[in-house]
KOLRO-549567 format. One record per residue (C-alpha): residue number from 1; residue in one letter; chain; x, y, z. Coordinates in Angstrom, 1 decimal, always signed. Layout:
seq,type,mol,east,north,up
NUM,a,A,X,Y,Z
...
***
This chain:
seq,type,mol,east,north,up
1,m,A,+18.1,+4.1,-13.8
2,i,A,+14.3,+4.1,-14.3
3,h,A,+13.3,+0.7,-15.6
4,k,A,+12.1,+1.1,-19.2
5,e,A,+8.9,-0.9,-18.6
6,a,A,+7.9,+1.2,-15.5
7,h,A,+6.7,+4.2,-17.5
8,l,A,+7.2,+6.7,-14.7
9,s,A,+6.4,+10.4,-14.7
10,d,A,+8.8,+12.7,-16.6
11,s,A,+8.7,+15.0,-13.6
12,l,A,+9.7,+12.2,-11.1
13,f,A,+12.8,+14.0,-9.8
14,t,A,+11.5,+17.6,-10.0
15,p,A,+9.8,+19.9,-7.5
16,e,A,+7.0,+20.3,-10.0
17,i,A,+5.9,+16.7,-9.7
18,s,A,+2.1,+16.5,-9.4
19,q,A,+0.8,+15.6,-6.0
20,r,A,-2.6,+14.1,-5.1
21,p,A,-3.8,+11.9,-2.2
22,t,A,-4.2,+8.2,-2.9
23,r,A,-7.8,+8.5,-1.5
24,d,A,-8.7,+10.4,-4.7
25,g,A,-7.7,+7.4,-6.7
26,y,A,-10.1,+5.3,-4.6
27,g,A,-13.0,+7.7,-5.3
28,e,A,-12.3,+7.7,-9.0
29,g,A,-11.9,+4.0,-9.1
30,i,A,-15.2,+3.1,-7.5
31,v,A,-17.0,+5.3,-9.9
32,l,A,-15.3,+3.5,-12.8
33,a,A,-16.0,+0.1,-11.2
34,g,A,-19.7,+1.2,-10.7
35,r,A,-20.0,+2.2,-14.4
36,a,A,-18.5,-1.2,-15.5
37,n,A,-20.7,-3.3,-13.2
38,p,A,-24.1,-2.5,-11.8
39,r,A,-23.6,-4.9,-8.9
40,v,A,-20.9,-2.6,-7.4
41,v,A,-22.2,-0.7,-4.3
42,a,A,-20.5,+1.6,-1.8
43,l,A,-20.9,+1.9,+1.9
44,t,A,-19.3,+4.4,+4.4
45,a,A,-19.4,+5.1,+8.1
46,d,A,-20.2,+8.9,+8.2
47,l,A,-17.0,+9.7,+6.3
48,s,A,-18.3,+10.0,+2.7
49,e,A,-16.2,+13.1,+1.8
50,s,A,-13.0,+12.1,+3.7
51,t,A,-12.9,+8.7,+2.0
52,r,A,-14.0,+10.1,-1.4
53,s,A,-17.0,+7.8,-1.4
54,n,A,-19.0,+10.9,-2.2
55,f,A,-17.7,+10.5,-5.8
56,f,A,-19.7,+7.3,-6.1
57,e,A,-22.7,+8.8,-4.1
58,k,A,-23.0,+11.6,-6.6
59,e,A,-23.2,+9.3,-9.6
60,f,A,-25.0,+6.3,-8.1
61,p,A,-27.1,+7.6,-5.2
62,d,A,-29.3,+4.5,-5.3
63,r,A,-26.3,+2.2,-4.8
64,f,A,-24.7,+4.2,-2.0
65,f,A,-25.4,+3.4,+1.7
66,e,A,-24.5,+5.7,+4.6
67,l,A,-24.2,+3.5,+7.7
68,g,A,-23.3,+6.3,+10.2
69,v,A,-20.7,+5.9,+12.9
70,a,A,-21.1,+2.1,+12.9
71,e,A,-18.1,+0.3,+11.3
72,q,A,-19.0,-3.1,+12.8
73,n,A,-22.5,-2.9,+11.4
74,m,A,-21.1,-1.7,+8.0
75,a,A,-19.0,-4.8,+7.7
76,t,A,-21.8,-7.2,+8.4
77,v,A,-24.2,-5.4,+6.1
78,a,A,-21.6,-5.6,+3.4
79,a,A,-21.2,-9.3,+3.9
80,g,A,-24.9,-9.7,+3.5
81,l,A,-24.9,-7.7,+0.3
82,a,A,-22.1,-9.8,-1.0
83,v,A,-23.9,-13.0,-0.3
84,s,A,-26.8,-11.5,-2.2
85,g,A,-24.7,-11.0,-5.3
86,k,A,-23.5,-7.4,-4.9
87,i,A,-19.9,-6.2,-4.9
88,p,A,-19.7,-3.9,-1.9
89,f,A,-16.9,-1.5,-1.1
90,i,A,-16.8,-0.3,+2.5
91,a,A,-14.8,+2.8,+3.5
92,s,A,-13.7,+4.4,+6.7
93,y,A,-10.5,+5.5,+8.4
94,a,A,-8.2,+2.4,+8.7
95,t,A,-8.0,+2.9,+12.5
96,f,A,-11.8,+2.2,+12.5
97,s,A,-12.1,-0.2,+9.6
98,p,A,-10.3,-2.7,+9.9
99,g,A,-9.3,-1.3,+13.3
100,r,A,-12.7,-1.3,+15.1
101,n,A,-14.5,-4.0,+13.1
102,w,A,-11.7,-6.5,+12.7
103,e,A,-13.8,-9.3,+14.3
104,q,A,-16.8,-8.6,+12.0
105,i,A,-14.5,-8.6,+9.0
106,r,A,-12.9,-11.9,+10.1
107,t,A,-16.2,-13.7,+10.9
108,t,A,-18.7,-12.4,+8.3
109,i,A,-16.4,-11.5,+5.4
110,s,A,-13.2,-13.5,+5.4
111,y,A,-14.6,-16.7,+7.0
112,n,A,-17.3,-16.8,+4.4
113,d,A,-15.0,-15.7,+1.6
114,a,A,-17.5,-12.9,+0.9
115,n,A,-16.9,-10.6,-2.0
116,v,A,-16.3,-7.5,+0.0
117,k,A,-13.7,-4.8,-0.6
118,i,A,-12.4,-3.0,+2.5
119,a,A,-11.0,+0.5,+1.9
120,g,A,-8.8,+1.6,+4.8
121,h,A,-8.2,+5.4,+4.6
122,h,A,-5.9,+7.9,+6.3
123,a,A,-3.4,+5.0,+6.9
124,g,A,+0.1,+5.5,+8.1
125,i,A,+1.8,+8.4,+10.1
126,s,A,+1.4,+10.8,+7.1
127,v,A,-2.1,+11.5,+8.5
128,g,A,+0.1,+14.0,+10.5
129,p,A,-1.6,+16.4,+12.9
130,d,A,-4.4,+13.9,+13.7
131,g,A,-2.0,+12.1,+15.9
132,a,A,-1.3,+8.5,+17.0
133,t,A,-4.9,+7.6,+17.6
134,h,A,-5.7,+8.1,+13.9
135,q,A,-2.5,+6.9,+12.4
136,a,A,-3.1,+3.3,+11.4
137,i,A,+0.2,+1.5,+11.4
138,e,A,-0.9,-2.1,+12.2
139,d,A,-3.5,-2.7,+9.6
140,i,A,-1.4,-4.5,+7.0
141,a,A,-0.4,-7.0,+9.6
142,t,A,-3.9,-7.6,+10.9
143,m,A,-5.4,-8.0,+7.5
144,r,A,-2.8,-10.1,+5.8
145,v,A,-3.1,-12.7,+8.6
146,m,A,-6.7,-13.4,+7.7
147,a,A,-7.4,-16.4,+5.5
148,n,A,-8.9,-15.5,+2.1
149,m,A,-7.9,-11.9,+2.4
150,r,A,-5.9,-10.1,-0.3
151,v,A,-3.9,-6.9,+0.6
152,i,A,-3.1,-4.1,-1.8
153,v,A,-1.2,-0.9,-1.0
154,p,A,-1.1,+1.5,-4.0
155,c,A,+1.8,+3.9,-4.4
156,d,A,+0.1,+6.9,-5.8
157,a,A,-3.3,+8.3,-6.9
158,i,A,-3.1,+6.7,-10.4
159,e,A,-2.2,+3.3,-9.0
160,a,A,-4.9,+3.7,-6.4
161,r,A,-7.5,+4.1,-9.1
162,k,A,-6.2,+1.1,-11.0
163,a,A,-6.2,-1.0,-7.8
164,t,A,-9.7,-0.1,-6.9
165,v,A,-11.0,-1.0,-10.4
166,a,A,-9.0,-4.3,-10.2
167,a,A,-10.4,-5.1,-6.8
168,a,A,-13.9,-5.0,-8.1
169,r,A,-13.0,-7.8,-10.6
170,i,A,-11.4,-10.0,-8.0
171,v,A,-13.8,-12.5,-6.5
172,g,A,-13.3,-12.6,-2.7
173,p,A,-12.3,-10.1,+0.1
174,v,A,-9.7,-7.5,-0.7
175,y,A,-8.1,-4.9,+1.6
176,l,A,-7.1,-1.6,+0.0
177,r,A,-5.0,+0.9,+1.9
178,f,A,-5.0,+4.7,+1.2
179,g,A,-3.4,+7.8,+2.6
180,r,A,-4.9,+11.2,+3.5
181,g,A,-2.4,+13.8,+2.3
182,k,A,-1.1,+14.8,-1.1
183,t,A,+1.8,+12.6,-2.2
184,p,A,+3.8,+12.5,-5.5
185,v,A,+2.1,+11.0,-8.5
186,f,A,+5.0,+9.3,-10.2
187,t,A,+3.3,+6.5,-12.2
188,t,A,+1.4,+7.2,-15.4
189,e,A,-1.6,+5.7,-17.3
190,k,A,+0.9,+3.5,-19.1
191,t,A,+2.4,+2.1,-15.9
192,p,A,+1.4,-1.6,-15.7
193,f,A,-0.6,-2.7,-12.7
194,v,A,-1.6,-6.3,-12.2
195,p,A,-2.7,-7.5,-8.7
196,g,A,-0.2,-10.0,-7.4
197,i,A,+2.6,-9.0,-9.8
198,a,A,+5.4,-6.8,-8.4
199,q,A,+7.0,-4.2,-10.6
200,i,A,+10.6,-3.0,-11.0
201,l,A,+10.7,+0.8,-11.0
202,w,A,+14.4,+1.3,-10.9
203,q,A,+17.1,-1.1,-12.2
204,g,A,+20.8,-0.5,-11.4
205,k,A,+23.4,-2.0,-13.8
206,k,A,+25.1,-4.1,-11.1
207,p,A,+22.7,-3.8,-8.1
208,q,A,+23.9,-4.8,-4.7
209,v,A,+20.6,-4.1,-2.8
210,v,A,+16.9,-4.3,-3.6
211,i,A,+14.6,-1.8,-2.0
212,i,A,+11.2,-3.4,-1.7
213,g,A,+8.4,-1.0,-0.9
214,c,A,+4.7,-0.2,-1.0
215,g,A,+2.6,+2.9,-0.9
216,p,A,+3.8,+6.6,-1.4
217,l,A,+7.1,+5.9,+0.4
218,l,A,+8.3,+4.4,-2.9
219,h,A,+8.9,+7.9,-4.2
220,n,A,+11.4,+8.4,-1.4
221,a,A,+13.0,+5.1,-2.5
222,l,A,+13.4,+6.4,-6.1
223,l,A,+15.0,+9.6,-4.8
224,a,A,+17.3,+7.5,-2.7
225,a,A,+18.1,+5.3,-5.7
226,k,A,+19.2,+8.3,-7.8
227,e,A,+21.4,+9.6,-5.0
228,l,A,+23.0,+6.2,-4.4
229,q,A,+23.7,+5.9,-8.1
230,k,A,+25.8,+9.1,-7.9
231,q,A,+27.6,+7.5,-5.0
232,k,A,+28.4,+4.4,-7.1
233,l,A,+26.0,+2.1,-5.2
234,e,A,+23.4,+0.6,-7.5
235,v,A,+20.1,-0.7,-6.4
236,v,A,+16.8,-2.1,-7.6
237,v,A,+13.5,-0.6,-6.5
238,l,A,+10.6,-3.0,-6.5
239,n,A,+7.0,-1.9,-6.1
240,m,A,+5.4,-4.7,-4.0
241,h,A,+1.9,-3.2,-4.1
242,t,A,+0.3,-6.5,-3.5
243,i,A,+1.4,-7.8,-0.1
244,k,A,-0.9,-10.7,-0.1
245,p,A,-0.6,-12.8,-2.2
246,l,A,+3.1,-11.9,-2.4
247,d,A,+4.8,-12.2,-5.8
248,e,A,+7.4,-14.7,-4.6
249,k,A,+8.7,-15.4,-8.1
250,t,A,+9.8,-11.8,-8.8
251,l,A,+11.0,-11.4,-5.2
252,l,A,+13.3,-14.4,-5.3
253,a,A,+14.6,-13.6,-8.7
254,v,A,+15.6,-10.0,-7.8
255,v,A,+17.0,-10.9,-4.4
256,a,A,+19.1,-13.6,-5.9
257,k,A,+20.8,-11.0,-8.2
258,c,A,+21.2,-8.4,-5.5
259,g,A,+22.1,-10.3,-2.3
260,a,A,+20.6,-7.8,+0.2
261,v,A,+17.2,-6.3,+1.0
262,v,A,+15.8,-3.1,+2.4
263,t,A,+12.0,-3.0,+3.0
264,i,A,+10.2,+0.3,+3.3
265,e,A,+6.6,+0.8,+4.6
266,e,A,+4.6,+3.4,+6.4
267,h,A,+3.6,+0.7,+9.0
268,q,A,+5.1,-1.2,+11.9
269,v,A,+8.1,-3.2,+10.7
270,m,A,+6.6,-6.2,+12.4
271,g,A,+4.0,-8.1,+10.5
272,g,A,+3.7,-5.8,+7.5
273,l,A,+5.5,-5.9,+4.1
274,g,A,+8.9,-6.5,+5.8
275,g,A,+7.5,-9.4,+7.7
276,a,A,+6.0,-10.9,+4.6
277,v,A,+9.2,-10.6,+2.6
278,a,A,+11.2,-12.0,+5.5
279,e,A,+9.0,-15.0,+5.8
280,v,A,+9.5,-16.0,+2.2
281,l,A,+13.3,-15.4,+2.3
282,a,A,+13.8,-17.2,+5.6
283,k,A,+12.2,-20.3,+3.9
284,k,A,+13.6,-20.1,+0.4
285,l,A,+16.6,-17.7,+0.2
286,p,A,+18.0,-16.4,+3.5
287,t,A,+19.3,-12.9,+2.9
288,p,A,+20.6,-9.9,+4.9
289,m,A,+17.7,-7.4,+5.5
290,e,A,+17.1,-3.9,+6.8
291,f,A,+13.6,-2.7,+7.8
292,i,A,+12.4,+0.9,+7.3
293,g,A,+9.1,+1.7,+9.0
294,m,A,+7.7,+2.3,+12.5
295,q,A,+10.1,+0.6,+15.0
296,n,A,+7.7,-0.7,+17.7
297,t,A,+6.4,+2.7,+18.6
298,f,A,+3.3,+4.9,+18.0
299,g,A,+3.4,+8.1,+16.0
300,e,A,+2.5,+11.6,+17.2
301,s,A,+1.1,+14.9,+15.8
302,g,A,+3.3,+16.7,+13.3
303,t,A,+3.6,+17.5,+9.6
304,p,A,+4.1,+14.4,+7.4
305,a,A,+7.6,+15.6,+6.6
306,q,A,+8.5,+16.0,+10.2
307,l,A,+7.2,+12.6,+11.1
308,m,A,+9.0,+10.9,+8.2
309,e,A,+12.2,+12.4,+9.3
310,k,A,+11.7,+11.6,+13.0
311,y,A,+10.7,+8.0,+12.4
312,g,A,+13.4,+7.2,+9.8
313,m,A,+11.4,+7.0,+6.6
314,d,A,+12.9,+9.9,+4.7
315,v,A,+15.4,+9.7,+1.8
316,s,A,+18.4,+10.0,+4.1
317,a,A,+17.2,+7.1,+6.3
318,i,A,+16.6,+4.9,+3.2
319,i,A,+20.2,+5.6,+1.9
320,a,A,+21.7,+4.8,+5.3
321,a,A,+19.7,+1.5,+5.4
322,v,A,+20.9,+0.6,+1.9
323,r,A,+24.5,+1.2,+2.9
324,r,A,+24.1,-1.1,+6.0
325,a,A,+22.5,-3.8,+3.9
326,a,A,+25.3,-3.5,+1.3
327,e,A,+27.9,-3.9,+4.0
328,r,A,+26.2,-7.0,+5.3
329,r,A,+26.0,-8.4,+1.8
330,i,A,+29.7,-8.0,+1.3
331,s,A,+30.6,-9.7,+4.5
332,i,A,+28.2,-12.6,+4.1
333,r,A,+28.2,-13.2,+0.3
334,g,A,+31.5,-11.8,-0.8
***
């Protein structure tokens, strides 16, 4: 059942559920951050409208910088602005930033612990028809490995707005990940969001498996949880929106109760959320795991729904992974 503290949308399981891209939440969030703090500035690389940076540009034209098709330059300019006391947000497609400018982010931002917020847009295979070259599915891995970097992946447009506002208050580099297409808005204004604190969205009475996810795929996890409940298999759904630093306390407590784990992410299964969870559990609580995500392959052109089905990230794939994890739990833990 829905966890009472989650405050999820009343239309969560209906076709009428509102849908908006998480990038809208970014645009709204940087405007709110800009109103709250005059030191907030925004930069983009010829993608103002696509990244919703134009929301900020419209309200604060004197604090907006268009760098052109030059993501590497954008990162270094932002580092300089941060050292000068500003709070810069840089936005581009995730395949370009942090894809193209990874070295500049590493050397000028992370190494110096500069107060820059990197917004990677159009991430994951749900970019759809743009194809493999524009589907960032390695960015979580490449960013979380950097010293000093925080990594946040909001689940819907409302949480994206909250995450952007929160990032402006964090001192130091932050990577925020956003999608292109419209996805279900299943949290509400009352839904808690605290960077670094995971949130239980669904709590079964006697759960055998915990589904740990990030980003819009969490809606599929909730649909799967409801269907599994009908089939007498209870789960917990955990929103691990902050992948670095990982909320180890909540993770270990929930896993200890369940005994098996399924991670879900619109990303390569290697190095992303699943990898981060596995690292903690291997060290502190070895647990059977299943990994939902891209299985060492690139994506392709197609509709988001077609790609989710083909690459095993739809509801049926999550249900199958939970069943596999539950079987392993029974055989290992009794």
